[in-house]
C-alpha positions, -999 to 999 in steps of 0.1 A, spaced: 1 1 0 30 24 9 45 16 -25 15 25 -44 7 55 -25 45 68 -33 41 58 -73 8 75 -73 23 107 -55 55 105 -77 32 101 -109 9 131 -98 43 155 -93 55 147 -128 19 151 -143 23 184 -127 53 195 -137 45 185 -172 15 203 -173 33 235 -160 58 234 -190 31 231 -215 13 257 -201 44 281 -198 56 275 -238 19 275 -252 1 304 -267 -24 308 -238 -37 339 -222 -20 351 -193 -43 376 -182 -78 366 -192 -92 390 -215 -126 400 -213 -145 398 -246 -148 431 -260 -186 442 -265 -200 471 -285 -202 504 -268 -233 524 -268 -243 548 -297 -229 584 -296 -234 614 -325 -206 626 -344 -194 638 -379 -180 622 -409 -162 637 -439 -139 619 -464 -102 622 -478 -83 608 -508 -104 596 -541 -120 562 -551 -87 543 -552 -81 553 -515 -44 557 -522 -41 586 -500 -53 565 -470 -17 540 -476 7 550 -448 -7 572 -423 0 577 -385 -6 543 -373 24 528 -393 0 500 -411 19 507 -446 -3 493 -477 -34 490 -462 -43 467 -491 -18 442 -486 -19 441 -449 -55 435 -448 -73 464 -439 -84 473 -473 -107 506 -481 -127 504 -448 -110 527 -428 -109 561 -414 -90 589 -399 -97 596 -363 -98 634 -348 -72 639 -319 -102 635 -294 -105 597 -304 -67 590 -316 -56 589 -279 -17 594 -289 -19 568 -312 -35 540 -286 -66 540 -308 -48 525 -338 -66 493 -349 -99 500 -334 -130 493 -349 -162 513 -354 -192 510 -371 -207 541 -386 -243 551 -396 -254 584 -415 -286 602 -396 -305 634 -400 -295 639 -432 -311 644 -470 -275 631 -483 -278 593 -464 -283 563 -480 -318 551 -469 -320 514 -457 -280 514 -448 -279 504 -411 -238 512 -405 -206 504 -419 -176 492 -402 -143 506 -405 -110 505 -388 -91 536 -374 -56 535 -395 -48 571 -393 -49 605 -372 -72 638 -388 -50 662 -375 -63 700 -365 -68 728 -390 -67 758 -365 -69 781 -394 -106 771 -398 -133 773 -372 -144 739 -356 -179 738 -372 -165 753 -407 -137 733 -418 -118 726 -388 -137 692 -380 -108 674 -364 -103 701 -338 -106 690 -303 -126 683 -286 -147 672 -317 -155 636 -321 -147 630 -364 -142 602 -384 -125 614 -418 -131 584 -437 -115 566 -468 -140 580 -497 -151 544 -507 -162 538 -469 -178 572 -470 -197 562 -502 -208 533 -483 -234 554 -462 -240 590 -477 -234 602 -512 -200 619 -514 -213 653 -525 -230 660 -489 -190 668 -478 -198 659 -442 -230 644 -427 -239 636 -392 -234 599 -381 -239 578 -352 -207 556 -343 -201 529 -318 -169 508 -308 -177 474 -320 -149 444 -317 -124 440 -344 -129 405 -365 -95 394 -380 -86 364 -393 -56 345 -383 -32 358 -358 -13 388 -348 9 401 -373 48 417 -361 67 437 -387 104 443 -380 122 475 -385 154 486 -367 190 472 -364 210 452 -343 203 474 -309 175 485 -317 140 466 -325 113 485 -340 78 463 -343 45 476 -363 17 456 -348 -11 443 -371 -43 423 -373 -50 429 -339 -85 417 -331 -108 422 -302 -103 459 -289 -79 463 -316 -55 483 -297 -25 478 -280 -12 492 -242 17 475 -236 44 453 -253 72 432 -243 98 408 -262 116 381 -248 145 364 -266 155 329 -266 184 339 -245 168 369 -224 139 374 -203 111 397 -208 123 432 -222 94 457 -218 90 478 -253 82 518 -251 52 529 -273 71 547 -305 42 560 -321 9 551 -337 11 511 -335 47 508 -333 67 495 -303 104 495 -297 133 475 -276 168 486 -273 185 453 -273 207 431 -287 181 402 -301 198 390 -331 204 354 -335 179 346 -310 140 336 -318 113 359 -303 84 359 -285 58 387 -277 35 396 -248 9 421 -254 -17 438 -234 -50 451 -247 -55 486 -238 -95 483 -239 -100 448 -221 -65 451 -205 -61 410 -209 -24 397 -220 -17 371 -245 17 355 -251 28 346 -291 54 321 -284 85 317 -309 69 343 -335 100 351 -353 131 319 -356 166 332 -349 174 340 -385 147 367 -383 151 398 -402 143 435 -406 120 439 -432 100 410 -427 64 402 -413 61 371 -388 29 359 -380 14 347 -344 -12 320 -338 -26 336 -310 -48 370 -313 -76 387 -292 -113 382 -294 
């Protein structure tokens, strides 16, 4: 009986140890994110910039580069400073519907856009006459194709109702690398759930977790020598405060100018 109890205890201890290793190296949620839910509807206004090709929306203050090849397409908008939140709103998603205007398309409940750019203030214009993105106004400067889904483009500006909604993204988080041997700059894209990022860490296969600072838009940086190491990332959502770990996203021979995709994402 004593021998059996000892065997059972040892087996149980080994099982727990194995489970701990599996958990520590798997792509699991570290701080369980609260599933992001739509916010209440609020009033704002919307304009558009660029033409039907949406070529002028490429690049932008969030650092997403080519919005077409990176999965954002033309359903995008630049946010006024009040919404942009110094770049922490990059990647957030909104439902927008045109209201109380003869220019609205009837029967269109809403269109969904992703925040990919900043609509800067224009202090030379009055906030109610051209300076649409001046604080404290809440304003969406949409791509022309997105605007044309809810209203006639000749309107120029229309009143809208908007609400934050979960971002539905296929696949995992994507990390585009820039920098050099002593400085890693990472553009984080395809973020699901709240769509935003509050904080980020990187871990080399030979280091502990290194805190990354917010550079601009959706980019984070680490001043560290990480060449020749596989890289993992830990990301905390600005909205839900949940944290996920993407293990071994980039191989040891990673290069700047390359994009690496994780198996995990927020929901």
